[in-house]
Steps between C-alpha positions, in 0.01 A plus 500: 500500500639835404587738781360791303236461220305753310219451240392771264593764744396866399505825673345827381544841641310821441734779381445882533190699489380319200495167692666334205568130563871399524591141471776418746474119438337322210395127538824426680555130569820352648627277771799486750623165612612406848870545564592720208610862460267664260571848346243750387626734248358805313549866418336758728125497479494138383270376774770324737395703816129444430569125466688486827233712676231249380699199615535658841138611498593868544271554193257273335456391120220621280483152348665159548645344813829449679603230746783459741568153638168399333300762701339799344708807585194671642515258795726657758622151597696499175732756645618293803793357315591807297774745552530832304764764435334802324712718267475820700473364860467765775608384845460734799842663502495550872527130556828299504554211266426251759188692603370498147521129473333457836211729409433343157543142645240564761263652226527177320405297805833394639522470874775720673674212673862379507469312160365825348789710628739219378349513159547879473869468606542234235379713230679802607824288485397351159458856360830617663308749708573371847724794590220735398214329695486777759533778244201693397430432137497854404870459495493201273619514127259402224672165476471434874127592473449245217669235707289575807199486269599172373546372860154622581349311198638169623480548865200275551652231263233530230476242224428765227698825495415804278801722438448837319834634385697341795845612377404860420775725634723218609868495396635195305634324804165538680313371181713192507421440873129544432512256196679246720234533756215453243673185359529368860121572557420311177712204616283485806187470267385859521334664189620849407302736285747762390429825325820696381617728236858369543474239225845369544416413862183339391682284242750384763244389748155426337381168380218636290386855409186658364519824296198733534423790270191725490316246720573204275710194559735519199756241591552233772736215529814346646794759493744267332263429219386855443853624465617223270506626146351271253717345210794737584826315550864577537778259396847556643791325321852410607651571147446828327277500196637584154322707241404192285337337806311810596359525138381144537334589827318792340367269223336311777376804688536831309434688820762326706770693675838325477797644683843353554391242751127552537180448288172638575188360328126566518401254242383223725608165620524333152741758366689503836572125442604561140752757617629267756538227241686735271740588773576139589552415131757776494671379808393802717472404869192631678553653844143563589142547351259714707149635451492878531307655782364844559482679841158530677528872448536459122206260505291745705573796276425308182178355646371844619586668162323235305199511719484875472512503121226224459 
């Protein structure tokens, strides 16, 4: 059973004095499996925040339905196993780091006992904030606030964690630390729903992603599969290629790029094998054959451009 599941989810808002209808989500259907890190991508105004608000029952859909752990999100019991880090969290700045976690832990129903205090200390240590536990958070940097926010989201040991821009304002070392924490949470069977504009971060950590644009789901799938370029291959050779051999390669694929020790072809698997046979026939040793890949950022830009044109 999926941890998150939506069916034909739509959300309309009224805009301005004219009360014109604006579609934030259009028949959005998708699912998130247990124990995976799922990335939600999209430009500003794509509907990402609306989707998260619906899943957390902060707002409600116009049509369709959404479930968490098989329970309709309108049922408050669905939130019992959920943690949430909003993008622009605002903790009371007169509290210390320790007091923030204590306050939000009690709000979530945790009892202020010795185990609770131990859990707070463990998370502060995990986030490398122990020496700041008695410091008022108004003195915290943006990166420290993000780490404190992450600690708050996992304080009650939820099974599903929503993270909205968790590495915003965090330096490269801090981002690596947060990635390691998320991977550790995944290893414990936790499900993480991640919304981020840092696509390189998403590519490194997410199992699957969904790309949202103008309220529509325009792409969804495994990160490795999505970033794999179809029928584009690179062949690296040990011996250099002479002019005569390059001409024979062009006879197979007129668009092939042939350098001194590398051949790039987009003509498909059949022509790839023809080129390999030609190289072997001419005693050229092959060092490697690899399928070209694009970055998640390149995929994202191309998908959004194509969708905006259509």
